[in-house]
C-alpha positions as CSV (number, residue, x, y, z in Angstrom):
1,M,3.6,-18.1,27.4
2,H,1.3,-18.6,30.3
3,G,-1.4,-19.9,28.0
4,V,-1.7,-16.5,26.2
5,P,-0.9,-16.1,22.5
6,L,2.5,-14.6,22.3
7,S,1.4,-12.0,19.7
8,R,-0.9,-10.4,22.3
9,W,1.9,-9.3,24.7
10,S,2.2,-5.6,25.0
11,A,5.0,-3.5,26.4
12,A,3.0,-3.3,29.7
13,D,2.5,-7.0,29.8
14,L,6.3,-7.5,29.3
15,A,7.1,-5.1,32.0
16,D,4.8,-6.9,34.5
17,E,6.2,-10.3,33.5
18,A,9.8,-9.0,34.0
19,V,8.9,-8.0,37.6
20,C,7.0,-11.3,38.3
21,A,9.9,-13.3,36.9
22,G,12.4,-11.5,39.1
23,I,14.3,-10.1,36.1
24,A,13.8,-6.5,37.4
25,Q,12.5,-5.1,40.7
26,D,10.7,-2.3,38.9
27,I,10.4,-1.4,35.2
28,S,7.8,0.7,33.3
29,A,6.1,-0.2,30.0
30,S,7.6,3.0,28.4
31,T,11.1,1.8,29.4
32,V,10.5,-1.6,27.7
33,A,9.2,0.1,24.6
34,R,12.1,2.5,24.5
35,W,14.7,-0.3,24.8
36,L,13.0,-2.3,22.1
37,A,12.9,0.7,19.8
38,A,16.5,1.7,20.4
39,D,18.2,-1.7,19.9
40,A,20.1,-2.2,16.7
41,I,19.1,-5.9,16.7
42,Q,15.4,-6.4,16.9
43,P,14.6,-10.2,16.4
44,W,11.0,-9.7,17.2
45,R,10.5,-7.6,14.1
46,H,10.6,-8.7,10.4
47,R,10.2,-7.2,7.0
48,S,8.5,-8.8,3.9
49,W,9.8,-8.2,0.5
50,I,9.0,-8.9,-3.1
51,F,11.3,-11.0,-5.2
52,P,11.2,-10.4,-8.9
53,R,10.6,-13.4,-11.2
54,D,10.4,-11.5,-14.5
55,P,13.7,-12.0,-16.4
56,D,13.1,-8.4,-17.9
57,F,12.3,-6.9,-14.5
58,T,15.2,-4.5,-14.6
59,V,14.5,-3.2,-18.1
60,K,10.8,-2.8,-17.3
61,A,11.4,-1.1,-14.0
62,S,14.0,1.2,-15.6
63,T,11.4,2.2,-18.3
64,V,8.8,3.1,-15.6
65,L,11.3,5.0,-13.4
66,D,12.4,7.0,-16.5
67,L,8.8,7.9,-17.2
68,Y,8.4,9.1,-13.6
69,A,11.5,11.1,-14.1
70,G,10.2,12.6,-17.3
71,L,12.1,10.5,-19.9
72,W,11.0,8.1,-22.6
73,Q,13.6,6.1,-24.5
74,G,16.3,8.5,-23.4
75,E,14.5,11.6,-24.6
76,P,12.8,14.1,-22.2
77,L,9.0,14.2,-22.3
78,G,7.4,17.3,-23.9
79,D,4.7,19.6,-22.8
80,G,2.2,17.4,-24.6
81,D,3.2,14.2,-22.9
82,Y,1.5,12.8,-19.8
83,V,2.3,9.8,-17.5
84,I,-0.7,8.0,-15.9
85,S,-0.2,5.4,-13.1
86,A,-3.4,3.2,-12.8
87,D,-4.5,0.6,-10.4
88,E,-7.6,-1.1,-8.9
89,K,-8.6,-1.8,-5.3
90,T,-11.1,-4.6,-5.0
91,S,-13.7,-5.5,-2.4
92,I,-14.2,-2.1,-0.7
93,Q,-17.2,-2.4,1.6
94,A,-19.8,0.3,0.9
95,R,-21.2,1.4,4.3
96,C,-24.0,3.9,4.8
97,R,-24.3,5.5,8.2
98,C,-27.7,5.0,9.8
99,H,-27.9,8.6,10.7
100,P,-26.3,11.8,9.1
101,T,-23.1,13.2,10.5
102,L,-23.6,16.2,12.9
103,A,-21.4,19.1,12.1
104,T,-19.0,20.6,14.7
105,G,-20.6,23.1,17.1
106,L,-19.3,25.8,19.4
107,T,-18.8,23.3,22.2
108,R,-19.2,20.0,20.4
109,R,-17.0,17.9,18.3
110,M,-18.3,16.5,15.0
111,R,-20.5,13.4,15.7
112,V,-20.3,10.4,13.4
113,E,-22.9,7.7,13.7
114,H,-21.3,4.4,14.8
115,E,-23.8,2.0,13.3
116,Y,-24.1,1.5,9.5
117,D,-25.9,-0.4,6.9
118,R,-23.9,-2.6,4.4
119,G,-24.2,-1.6,0.8
120,G,-22.2,-4.5,-0.6
121,A,-18.7,-4.4,-2.0
122,L,-17.3,-2.2,-4.8
123,A,-14.0,-1.8,-6.7
124,C,-12.2,1.5,-7.0
125,L,-10.3,2.2,-10.2
126,T,-7.9,5.1,-10.0
127,A,-5.6,6.9,-12.5
128,L,-2.9,9.1,-11.1
129,D,-1.4,11.8,-13.3
130,V,2.1,11.3,-11.9
131,H,3.7,14.7,-12.4
132,P,1.0,17.2,-11.3
133,G,-0.5,14.6,-8.9
134,T,-4.0,14.8,-10.3
135,V,-6.2,11.8,-9.3
136,I,-9.1,10.5,-11.5
137,S,-11.2,7.6,-10.1
138,R,-14.4,5.7,-10.5
139,C,-16.2,2.8,-8.7
140,A,-17.5,-0.3,-10.3
141,P,-19.1,-3.5,-9.1
142,T,-16.0,-5.4,-9.9
143,T,-12.7,-5.2,-11.8
144,G,-12.1,-6.5,-15.4
145,I,-11.4,-5.4,-18.9
146,A,-14.6,-3.4,-19.2
147,P,-14.3,-1.4,-16.0
148,F,-10.6,-0.6,-16.9
149,A,-11.7,0.4,-20.3
150,A,-14.3,2.8,-18.7
151,L,-11.6,4.4,-16.6
152,V,-9.4,4.8,-19.6
153,E,-12.3,6.4,-21.6
154,Q,-13.0,8.7,-18.6
155,V,-9.4,10.0,-18.7
156,M,-8.8,10.0,-22.4
157,T,-12.0,11.9,-23.3
158,A,-11.1,14.8,-20.8
159,E,-8.5,17.5,-21.4
160,P,-5.6,17.7,-21.5
161,Y,-5.4,14.0,-22.3
162,A,-7.8,14.1,-25.2
163,S,-5.6,16.4,-27.2
164,A,-2.3,15.2,-25.8
165,R,0.6,14.1,-28.0
166,R,1.3,11.1,-25.9
167,V,-0.2,9.5,-22.7
168,F,1.6,6.7,-21.1
169,W,-0.4,4.4,-18.9
170,V,1.7,2.5,-16.3
171,V,-0.1,-0.6,-15.1
172,D,0.6,-3.9,-13.4
173,N,0.0,-7.4,-14.9
174,G,-3.5,-7.8,-13.5
175,S,-6.1,-9.6,-15.6
176,S,-7.8,-6.3,-16.5
177,H,-4.8,-5.1,-18.6
178,C,-2.2,-7.9,-19.0
179,G,-0.4,-9.1,-22.1
180,Q,0.0,-7.8,-25.6
181,A,-3.7,-7.9,-26.2
182,S,-4.2,-5.1,-23.7
183,C,-1.6,-3.0,-25.5
184,D,-3.3,-3.6,-28.8
185,R,-6.7,-2.6,-27.3
186,M,-5.3,0.6,-26.0
187,V,-3.7,1.7,-29.3
188,D,-6.8,0.7,-31.3
189,N,-9.1,2.8,-29.1
190,W,-6.7,5.6,-28.2
191,P,-4.0,6.1,-30.7
192,N,-2.1,8.7,-28.6
193,A,-2.0,6.2,-25.6
194,T,0.7,3.7,-24.8
195,L,0.3,1.0,-22.2
196,V,3.5,0.3,-20.1
197,H,3.6,-2.9,-17.9
198,L,5.5,-3.3,-14.7
199,G,7.6,-6.4,-14.3
200,R,6.0,-9.5,-13.0
201,H,6.9,-10.5,-9.4
202,R,5.9,-13.0,-6.7
203,R,5.5,-12.4,-3.1
204,V,8.0,-14.1,-0.8
205,K,7.2,-14.3,2.8
206,G,10.1,-13.5,5.2
207,P,11.3,-16.0,7.7
208,R,9.3,-16.2,10.9
209,A,10.8,-14.0,13.5
210,P,10.9,-15.0,17.2
211,C,8.1,-13.8,19.2
212,A,8.3,-10.3,20.5
213,A,7.4,-11.3,24.1
214,R,10.1,-14.0,24.4
215,A,12.7,-11.9,22.6
216,C,12.0,-8.9,24.9
217,L,12.2,-11.0,28.1
218,N,15.5,-12.4,26.8
219,E,16.7,-8.9,26.1
220,L,15.8,-7.8,29.7
221,R,17.7,-10.7,31.1
222,T,20.7,-9.8,29.0
223,R,20.5,-6.2,30.2
224,R,20.3,-7.4,33.8
225,V,23.4,-9.5,33.4
226,I,25.3,-6.7,31.8
227,R,24.3,-4.2,34.5
228,H,25.3,-6.5,37.3
């Protein structure tokens, strides 16, 4: 629209365009934003979703949800049972500020140096103890079987997991811990641990929605017709 990418139109831009196009004599950006937020039909918005492709997705999902609810194979978990949800985040940029942060003063906000030095990229591996909400994490140069094994060792050698009756590890199907081989490795190294896989899925992109700018102007035209 007017040679400007449609995705760059803001509520203020739409309000100005509505006035220039003769759709409204005067309208504010806040009014445009309020109308868009209040409408039941919002064609300028879309939602992505994940479509399961694992034929056993329902069974696997039910198993994980049961664990989160404190159940395993229909029986309540005991005091010596723990549920760990683990995942990895790759390619996190390690940035070091060029100067130390200055603490807050009596009349001064905390000051954080804007410029930084790049320290490469790291992977963060995290284990969440689901029920108490305890987080255990570590950084590694990359993900893989060995970094995941290091995370498992970090958790399983610490209490209360080292002496726990059972520790359930909920993981996805990433290459670090996929397939039956990963389950066998877990049991061989940690007899009181059980690896529980989530169902496989694929990402399905939602249909392209009409541009916000064009849809909003159409909405303004509709409102003008209704009001007159």
